C-alpha positions in Angstrom: 15.7 -121.3 34.2 11.6 -120.5 33.5 11.1 -120.3 37.2 9.6 -116.9 36.5 6.8 -118.7 34.5 4.7 -119.4 37.3 4.2 -116.6 39.4 3.6 -114.8 36.0 0.7 -117.2 35.1 -0.8 -117.1 38.6 -0.9 -113.3 38.4 -2.3 -113.2 35.3 -5.2 -116.0 36.4 -5.7 -114.0 39.3 -5.9 -110.7 37.3 -8.4 -112.0 34.8 -10.4 -114.4 38.0 -10.7 -110.6 40.0 -12.1 -108.7 37.0 -15.0 -111.8 36.6 -15.8 -111.6 40.2 -18.0 -108.7 41.2 -16.8 -109.2 44.9 -13.1 -109.4 44.1 -13.1 -106.6 41.4 -12.8 -104.0 44.1 -11.0 -105.7 47.0 -8.2 -104.1 47.8 -6.7 -107.6 49.2 -7.0 -109.1 46.1 -5.2 -106.2 44.3 -2.1 -106.5 46.8 -1.8 -109.9 45.4 -2.2 -109.0 42.3 0.3 -106.4 42.4 3.1 -108.6 44.5 2.5 -111.5 42.1 3.1 -109.4 39.2 6.1 -107.6 41.1 7.7 -111.1 41.8 6.9 -111.9 37.8 8.8 -108.9 36.8 11.8 -109.4 39.5 11.9 -112.9 37.5 11.9 -111.9 34.3 14.3 -108.8 34.8 17.0 -111.2 36.3 16.7 -113.6 33.6 16.9 -111.0 30.9 20.0 -109.6 32.9 21.8 -112.8 32.9 21.0 -113.7 29.1 18.7 -116.8 30.4 15.4 -115.0 29.5 14.2 -118.1 27.1 16.5 -120.6 27.9 15.4 -124.1 29.3 17.6 -126.1 31.6 18.4 -129.3 31.9 16.1 -130.2 35.0 12.8 -128.1 33.9 10.9 -129.7 36.9 14.1 -128.1 39.4 12.9 -124.6 37.7 9.0 -125.1 37.9 9.3 -126.4 41.6 11.9 -122.9 42.3 8.6 -121.3 40.6 6.1 -122.7 43.2 8.2 -121.8 46.0 8.7 -118.3 45.2 4.8 -117.7 44.0 4.2 -119.7 47.5 6.5 -117.2 49.3 4.9 -114.2 47.5 1.3 -115.7 48.8 2.3 -116.5 52.4 3.8 -112.9 52.6 0.3 -111.4 51.6 -1.4 -113.5 53.8 0.7 -112.2 56.9 0.0 -109.1 55.4 -3.7 -109.5 55.5 -3.9 -111.3 59.1 -1.7 -108.0 60.7 -4.4 -105.8 59.0 -7.2 -107.6 60.3 -5.4 -107.8 63.8 -4.6 -103.8 63.1 -8.7 -103.1 62.2 -9.7 -105.5 65.3 -7.6 -103.2 67.9 -8.6 -100.1 66.1 -11.9 -101.1 66.6 -11.8 -101.9 70.5 -10.0 -99.0 71.0 -12.9 -96.7 69.5 -15.4 -98.4 71.6 
């Protein structure tokens, strides 16, 4: 029932690390990752609120945390694909301009 804790924690860690690293602070890529993680966290929290399970801990907490890690990895995977497609788009645009 606490699967939303993993993307929430990842979002806050990235937010504070991004604030301390000057090279990351203004990077649009890390901003988008942070927004995706916060979106996943908010979705999980709303889902658990809706079902009345926000602060419940299930009988198998390891399974719940594994689900949270799977959700977080899926978010990061989608972000990675977005970054990759953006780089391909920029390379093809720069080749067309030359």
